[in-house]
C-alpha positions in Angstrom: 59.5 -41.2 -75.4 60.7 -44.6 -74.1 57.9 -44.7 -71.6 56.1 -48.0 -71.0 52.5 -47.8 -69.8 51.1 -50.9 -68.2 47.4 -51.2 -67.5 46.5 -53.6 -64.8 42.7 -54.2 -64.7 42.6 -55.2 -61.0 40.5 -53.7 -58.3 40.0 -54.6 -54.7 37.6 -57.6 -54.6 34.3 -56.7 -53.0 32.9 -59.0 -50.2 30.9 -60.8 -52.9 30.7 -64.2 -51.2 29.7 -62.8 -47.9 27.0 -60.6 -49.6 25.7 -63.6 -51.6 25.6 -65.8 -48.5 23.8 -63.1 -46.4 21.4 -62.3 -49.3 20.4 -66.0 -49.5 19.9 -66.2 -45.7 22.4 -69.0 -45.4 23.9 -69.9 -42.1 27.7 -70.1 -42.6 27.9 -73.5 -40.8 25.4 -74.9 -43.3 27.1 -73.7 -46.5 27.3 -76.5 -49.1 29.7 -75.4 -51.8 29.5 -76.6 -55.4 32.3 -76.5 -58.0 31.5 -77.1 -61.7 34.7 -77.6 -63.7 34.1 -76.9 -67.4 37.0 -79.3 -68.2 39.3 -76.6 -69.7 43.0 -76.8 -68.9 43.7 -75.4 -65.4 40.1 -74.8 -64.6 40.4 -77.4 -61.8 43.4 -75.6 -60.3 41.6 -72.2 -60.4 38.4 -73.6 -58.9 40.4 -75.5 -56.2 41.9 -72.2 -55.2 38.5 -70.5 -55.0 37.1 -73.3 -52.9 40.1 -73.1 -50.5 39.6 -69.3 -50.2 35.9 -69.8 -49.4 36.8 -72.5 -46.8 39.3 -70.1 -45.2 36.7 -67.4 -44.9 33.5 -69.4 -44.1 32.5 -72.5 -42.4 31.8 -75.0 -45.2 29.8 -78.1 -44.5 30.6 -79.8 -47.8 32.2 -79.3 -51.3 30.7 -81.1 -54.3 33.0 -81.0 -57.3 31.6 -82.0 -60.7 33.3 -81.9 -64.1 31.6 -81.3 -67.5 32.4 -84.1 -70.0 33.3 -81.6 -72.7 34.3 -78.0 -72.8 32.1 -77.4 -75.9 29.0 -78.9 -74.4 26.6 -77.7 -71.8 26.5 -79.5 -68.5 24.2 -82.5 -68.5 20.8 -81.9 -66.9 21.6 -84.4 -64.2 24.8 -82.5 -63.3 22.8 -79.2 -63.0 20.1 -81.0 -61.0 22.7 -82.4 -58.5 24.2 -79.0 -58.0 20.8 -77.4 -57.4 19.8 -80.1 -54.9 23.1 -80.5 -53.1 24.6 -77.0 -53.0 23.8 -73.6 -51.6 26.5 -71.8 -53.7 28.2 -72.9 -56.9 31.3 -71.6 -58.6 32.2 -72.3 -62.2 35.0 -70.9 -64.3 37.0 -71.2 -67.4 40.8 -71.2 -67.5 43.7 -72.0 -69.7 
């Protein structure tokens, strides 16, 4: 009974970004990407990889990267407003 069972909670990623882009009626050449870093350790690295993957798969016009001032606090209203006004699609994540 020296059997080791590993559970890997991974599945093939669906075409989420394409579905979101198509659902919103965005033209790929017009995609303005937003990144909201919650200021946790390594969140910036994770979000940079996400942005790179989106850039590789879609024509991205611009990338706006903003960072929360504190991990424990909500993003300031002006940060949210800037993302709403300047981005078509926003990614945010936590990492450690």
